[in-house]
C-alpha positions as CSV (number, residue, x, y, z in Angstrom):
1,X,2.4,8.7,22.4
2,X,0.6,5.7,23.7
3,X,-1.3,5.1,20.5
4,X,-0.3,1.9,18.7
5,X,0.5,2.4,15.1
6,X,-1.5,0.0,13.0
7,X,0.7,-1.3,10.1
8,X,0.3,-3.6,7.2
9,X,3.1,-5.5,5.5
10,X,2.9,-5.9,1.8
11,X,4.6,-8.9,0.2
12,X,4.8,-10.1,-3.4
13,X,3.1,-13.5,-3.9
14,X,0.1,-15.4,-5.2
15,X,-0.9,-17.1,-1.9
16,X,-0.4,-16.8,1.8
17,X,1.3,-20.2,1.8
18,X,4.2,-19.1,-0.3
19,X,5.4,-16.2,1.8
20,X,7.4,-16.3,5.0
21,X,7.4,-13.5,7.5
22,X,11.0,-12.6,6.8
23,X,10.6,-12.4,3.0
24,X,11.2,-8.9,1.6
25,X,8.2,-6.8,2.4
26,X,7.3,-3.2,3.0
27,X,5.5,-1.5,5.8
28,X,2.5,0.8,5.3
29,X,0.7,2.5,8.1
30,X,-3.1,2.5,8.4
31,X,-2.8,6.2,9.2
32,X,-1.3,6.9,5.8
33,X,-3.9,4.7,4.2
34,X,-6.6,6.7,5.9
35,X,-5.0,10.0,4.9
36,X,-5.0,8.9,1.2
37,X,-8.6,7.7,1.5
38,X,-9.6,11.1,2.9
39,X,-8.0,12.8,0.0
40,X,-9.0,10.4,-2.7
41,X,-11.1,13.0,-4.6
42,X,-7.9,15.0,-5.2
43,X,-6.1,12.0,-6.8
44,X,-9.3,11.0,-8.6
45,X,-8.3,7.3,-8.3
46,X,-10.7,5.2,-10.3
47,X,-10.1,2.3,-8.0
48,X,-10.9,1.5,-4.4
49,X,-8.7,-1.6,-4.2
50,X,-6.3,0.0,-1.8
51,X,-9.1,1.2,0.5
52,X,-10.7,-2.2,0.7
53,X,-7.7,-3.6,2.5
54,X,-8.5,-4.5,6.1
55,X,-5.5,-3.5,8.2
56,X,-6.4,-6.1,10.9
57,X,-6.5,-9.2,8.7
58,X,-4.6,-10.8,5.8
59,X,-5.6,-9.8,2.2
60,X,-4.7,-11.2,-1.1
61,X,-4.7,-8.8,-4.1
62,X,-4.8,-10.4,-7.6
63,X,-2.2,-9.4,-10.1
64,X,-4.9,-7.5,-12.0
65,X,-5.3,-5.2,-9.0
66,X,-1.6,-4.5,-8.5
67,X,-1.6,-1.9,-11.4
68,X,-4.3,0.0,-9.6
69,X,-2.3,0.2,-6.4
70,X,0.7,1.3,-8.5
71,X,-1.5,4.0,-10.1
72,X,-2.7,5.3,-6.7
73,X,0.9,5.5,-5.4
74,X,2.0,7.4,-8.5
75,X,-1.0,9.8,-8.2
76,X,-0.2,10.5,-4.5
77,X,3.2,11.7,-5.6
78,X,2.3,13.5,-8.8
79,X,-0.6,15.4,-7.2
80,X,1.4,16.3,-4.1
81,X,-1.4,15.4,-1.7
82,X,1.1,13.8,0.5
83,X,2.5,17.2,1.4
84,X,-0.2,17.6,4.0
85,X,0.5,14.3,5.7
86,X,1.8,14.7,9.3
87,X,5.0,12.7,8.8
88,X,5.8,13.8,5.2
89,X,9.2,12.1,4.9
90,X,7.9,8.8,6.2
91,X,4.8,9.1,4.1
92,X,6.8,9.6,0.9
93,X,9.1,6.7,1.8
94,X,6.1,4.4,2.4
95,X,4.5,5.4,-0.9
96,X,7.8,5.0,-2.8
97,X,8.4,1.6,-1.2
98,X,4.9,0.4,-2.2
99,X,5.4,1.8,-5.7
100,X,8.6,-0.2,-6.1
101,X,7.0,-3.3,-4.7
102,X,4.1,-3.0,-7.2
103,X,6.5,-2.5,-10.1
104,X,8.4,-5.7,-9.0
105,X,5.1,-7.6,-8.7
106,X,3.9,-6.5,-12.1
107,X,7.2,-7.5,-13.7
108,X,6.9,-11.0,-12.1
109,X,3.2,-11.2,-12.8
110,X,2.4,-11.8,-9.2
111,X,-0.2,-10.5,-6.8
112,X,0.3,-8.8,-3.4
113,X,-0.2,-10.3,0.0
114,X,-1.0,-7.9,2.8
115,X,-0.5,-9.1,6.3
116,X,-2.5,-7.0,8.8
117,X,-1.6,-6.2,12.4
């Protein structure tokens, strides 16, 4: 397929200056983000934090918002909405990766830096 997959990379950190490209990060596709957004009623997420991320630019999420991302990931798995996603295995992997990253950020009381494509 000739379509470029738009991806975001999530890092743990409190500012763009403190992260380096090769620091541990996880990849999340814009396609999956869009899928979750389209099914947000089913997970009744009380937060739009994840959907306000611009996949084309860099975003900083405060520590306070990390729990909301963690919650959205958990709900995606618990409700099973991800079962309808085109690439189910990859989708589950990306959500689990982001879930683990948010847990680590919460433990370290840090925010998330999202580097867009």
